[in-house]
C-alpha positions in Angstrom: 68.0 60.5 48.0 70.1 61.4 51.5 69.3 64.4 53.5 72.3 66.4 52.7 71.0 70.3 52.1 73.4 71.2 49.1 73.0 69.6 45.9 74.7 70.5 42.0 72.1 70.3 39.2 73.7 69.4 35.9 72.8 69.8 32.5 75.1 68.1 30.0 74.7 69.5 26.6 76.4 68.7 23.5 77.8 72.5 22.8 77.6 73.5 26.8 77.5 72.1 30.2 75.6 74.0 32.7 75.6 73.9 36.5 73.5 75.0 39.3 74.3 74.9 42.9 71.3 74.9 45.4 71.4 75.0 49.3 68.8 74.5 51.4 66.6 75.5 48.2 67.9 78.4 47.3 70.0 79.1 44.0 73.7 80.1 45.2 75.9 79.7 42.0 75.5 78.8 38.3 77.7 78.5 35.7 77.8 77.3 32.0 81.0 76.2 30.3 81.6 75.7 26.6 82.0 72.0 25.6 82.1 70.9 22.0 81.4 67.4 23.1 81.2 66.2 19.8 85.0 66.2 19.6 85.3 64.0 22.3 84.8 62.8 26.1 87.9 64.7 27.0 86.0 67.9 26.2 83.4 66.7 28.6 85.8 66.0 31.4 87.8 69.6 30.8 83.9 71.2 30.7 83.0 69.3 34.4 86.2 70.2 36.0 85.9 74.1 34.7 82.2 74.1 36.6 83.4 72.0 39.7 86.0 74.9 40.1 84.1 77.5 39.8 80.8 76.0 42.6 83.0 73.8 44.5 82.3 70.2 45.3 78.6 69.0 46.9 78.1 65.1 47.5 74.8 64.9 45.5 74.6 65.4 42.1 71.1 65.4 40.0 72.1 65.2 35.9 70.1 65.5 32.8 71.6 65.8 29.0 71.0 66.2 25.3 74.7 65.5 24.7 73.9 62.2 24.0 72.7 63.2 20.6 76.1 64.5 19.3 77.5 62.5 16.6 80.4 60.6 18.8 78.1 58.5 19.8 76.9 55.5 17.1 73.2 55.9 18.9 71.1 58.1 21.8 71.6 55.1 24.1 75.2 54.5 23.6 75.7 58.0 24.6 73.6 58.0 27.6 75.7 55.4 28.7 79.0 56.9 27.9 78.2 60.3 29.7 76.5 58.8 32.8 80.3 56.4 32.9 82.2 59.8 32.7 80.1 61.4 34.8 80.6 59.1 38.0 84.3 58.9 37.2 84.6 62.8 37.7 82.2 63.5 40.4 82.6 63.3 44.1 79.5 61.6 45.6 76.5 60.5 44.5 75.0 61.0 41.3 71.1 61.0 40.5 69.8 60.5 36.7 66.4 62.4 36.2 65.0 59.7 34.1 61.8 61.8 33.2 58.7 59.9 33.8 60.9 57.1 35.1 61.9 59.3 37.8 65.3 59.3 39.2 67.4 56.4 38.3 70.9 55.6 39.4 74.3 55.6 37.3 73.8 51.5 37.5 70.1 51.8 35.7 71.3 54.2 32.9 71.3 52.0 30.2 67.8 50.4 31.2 66.6 53.6 31.4 68.1 55.2 28.4 65.1 56.3 26.7 64.1 58.1 29.3 67.2 60.0 30.0 68.0 61.0 26.6 67.3 64.7 25.9 65.0 64.9 29.3 66.1 68.4 30.0 62.9 70.0 28.8 60.9 67.9 30.7 63.1 68.7 33.8 62.3 72.3 33.1 58.9 72.2 32.4 57.8 69.9 35.4 59.3 72.8 37.8 57.7 75.3 35.7 54.5 73.6 36.2 55.2 73.4 39.9 55.1 77.0 40.0 52.8 78.0 37.1 50.2 75.6 36.7 49.1 77.0 32.8 52.0 78.6 31.2 54.0 78.4 27.8 57.3 78.2 28.7 59.8 79.1 26.0 63.4 78.0 26.6 65.1 79.7 23.9 69.0 78.1 23.9 72.1 78.6 22.2 71.3 76.0 19.3 67.5 74.8 20.3 64.0 76.4 21.2 61.7 74.5 23.9 57.9 75.4 23.5 56.1 73.6 26.2 52.3 73.9 26.8 51.7 73.3 30.6 48.3 72.9 31.1 47.1 72.9 35.1 50.9 71.6 36.3 50.9 68.8 33.4 53.3 69.2 30.4 53.5 67.8 27.0 53.1 64.2 26.2 56.2 63.9 24.1 58.4 61.1 25.1 61.8 61.8 22.6 63.2 65.0 20.1 61.6 62.6 17.2 58.2 63.3 18.8 59.0 67.3 19.8 60.5 67.7 16.1 56.9 66.4 14.7 54.4 68.5 17.5 56.6 71.7 17.0 57.6 71.7 20.9 61.4 71.5 19.4 62.7 74.2 17.3 66.2 74.0 15.6 66.8 77.7 16.5 69.0 79.6 18.5 70.6 82.6 19.6 74.1 81.9 19.0 75.2 78.6 16.5 71.9 78.6 14.3 73.4 79.2 10.4 71.1 81.7 9.1 70.8 79.7 6.2 68.2 77.6 8.6 66.3 80.2 9.2 65.0 81.4 5.3 65.3 80.6 1.9 65.5 84.0 0.8 65.2 87.7 2.2 65.2 91.2 0.9 67.7 93.4 0.9 67.6 96.9 -0.1 64.2 96.7 -2.3 65.3 93.4 -3.8 65.0 89.5 -3.2 67.5 87.2 -2.6 68.0 83.7 -2.2 70.3 82.8 0.8 73.4 80.9 0.1 73.4 77.5 1.4 77.1 77.7 3.1 78.3 78.5 6.7 79.1 82.1 6.5 77.5 83.2 9.5 75.5 82.8 12.7 72.6 83.5 14.9 75.3 85.3 16.9 76.4 87.6 14.1 71.9 89.3 13.9 71.4 89.3 17.1 75.3 90.8 17.6 74.6 93.5 14.7 71.4 94.3 16.5 73.1 95.3 19.7 71.2 92.3 21.9 73.9 89.3 22.2 74.7 89.2 25.8 78.7 88.2 26.0 78.4 85.5 28.0 76.2 83.6 25.8 78.5 83.2 22.7 81.4 81.2 23.8 82.1 79.6 20.3 84.2 80.5 17.5 82.2 83.0 14.7 81.6 80.7 11.7 84.9 82.1 9.4 87.0 81.8 13.0 87.4 85.7 12.8 86.4 88.6 15.2 82.9 89.2 17.1 82.5 92.5 16.1 79.6 94.4 14.4 81.8 95.1 11.4 83.1 91.2 10.7 79.6 90.2 11.8 78.3 92.8 8.8 80.8 91.1 6.8 79.7 87.7 6.9 76.2 88.5 7.0 76.7 90.2 3.5 78.3 87.0 2.2 75.1 85.0 2.9 73.6 86.9 -0.2 76.8 87.2 -2.2 78.1 90.9 -1.2 80.8 92.7 0.5 80.6 94.2 3.3 81.5 97.6 1.3 78.1 97.1 -0.8 76.0 98.4 2.3 76.5 100.6 4.9 75.9 99.5 8.7 72.4 100.8 8.5 71.6 98.1 5.9 73.2 95.1 7.6 71.6 96.0 10.7 68.5 95.9 8.7 68.9 92.6 7.5 69.9 91.4 10.8 66.6 92.3 11.7 65.5 90.7 8.5 67.1 87.5 9.6 65.6 87.5 13.4 61.9 88.2 12.4 62.6 85.0 10.5 63.5 83.4 13.0 60.6 85.1 15.4 58.1 84.1 12.7 59.4 80.2 13.0 58.7 80.5 16.7 55.4 81.9 16.2 54.3 79.4 13.5 55.5 76.2 16.0 53.8 77.8 18.7 50.9 78.9 17.3 50.5 75.0 16.5 51.1 73.2 19.5 49.4 70.8 21.2 47.2 72.1 23.8 48.2 75.9 23.1 44.4 76.6 22.3 43.4 75.5 25.7 45.8 78.0 27.2 43.5 81.1 29.0 44.5 84.7 27.7 46.4 85.5 30.9 48.5 82.3 30.8 52.2 83.8 30.5 55.4 82.7 28.5 58.0 82.0 30.9 61.0 83.0 29.2 64.0 81.2 29.8 67.5 80.5 28.2 70.7 82.4 26.6 68.0 83.8 24.1 65.8 84.7 26.9 64.7 88.4 24.9 63.9 86.2 21.8 61.0 84.6 23.8 60.2 87.7 25.3 59.8 88.7 21.7 57.7 85.5 21.2 55.2 86.3 24.2 54.7 89.8 22.4 53.7 88.1 19.2 51.4 85.9 20.7 50.0 88.8 22.9 50.9 87.5 26.0 52.8 88.7 28.7 56.5 87.9 29.6 58.1 86.4 33.1 61.6 84.9 33.4 62.1 81.8 34.8 64.1 83.6 37.7 61.0 85.7 38.5 59.3 82.1 39.6 62.4 81.0 41.9 61.4 81.6 45.8 65.1 82.2 46.7 67.9 83.0 44.3 71.1 84.6 44.5 71.2 87.7 43.0 74.2 87.5 41.4 72.7 84.3 40.0 69.7 85.2 39.0 69.8 85.9 35.1 72.4 82.7 34.7 69.5 80.7 36.3 67.0 81.8 33.5 69.9 80.6 31.1 70.7 77.5 32.6 66.8 76.8 33.1 67.2 73.0 33.3 70.3 73.3 35.6 68.3 75.0 38.0 65.3 72.6 37.5 67.0 69.7 38.0 68.8 70.3 41.2 65.4 72.2 42.5 63.4 68.9 41.6 65.9 66.5 43.0 65.7 68.5 46.4 61.9 68.3 46.5 62.6 64.1 45.8 64.6 63.6 48.9 
């Protein structure tokens, strides 16, 4: 790569585009933009343009992605190629694609390396964290999914695909905002009685964390499940429907208690997955949980449940503009990809 000292890291997801600007090793800007990629590639164009407007242009771009998984594409490989073609047209300067264990590849090699490029953003984050913290559990809790990666003596997982990570427990489809509550538990207790949960898209994890007062406003970029208001009262109404009730059948304290029950179910899923991770038994007791993603506070809860100390990804950065610290933790793969690319130059 060129010696030019400024680079933008891109994480192209199926629901969000994240971008980070790095200048001479310093993180100077980070942005997350909603991008419902399943609705069409024009959504990617709009999100990239919005991120460029926020961060300004650079001559070099380092790209990782998970967006190839959306059902807009017939296959993951086709998704990789389509996304790279769109970015090549949209971004000025040079593109460098993160291909995990295959290193960095040019856009012209995207098809040949599609399997390595696809959904490698977790590996970018893990590789960068390993350079700062050689033994740790990386817990990146995003809007939709959670990445749980053991880093031992500077080496991350042997998994090569999302399928591998679903088998190992390193990928859990439970996030801060977009997860339907029916995915968290088949039944919950409410006011002393067991209720089976309706298998309907009535409410999402955004509702439970909003009711608990822990949902960062910037993280909630999508409409509510019913397209309605994003208030505690509206979240309580949506939550009540999950157990076949109306909101006036309970107090706000009742609905907050139910929200906490769903939150505990989400945490229990992450704890169970973490305890079964390959290599977790080899981590010493003082190895921390590195918390990242929009659901960083859920990762901190996970650390407490595992009896490990929690550190944020931003705390591992050697140089970051103070205004970017929270966003750098939220958009970890974009930041990591930019920093890895800078090191590779």
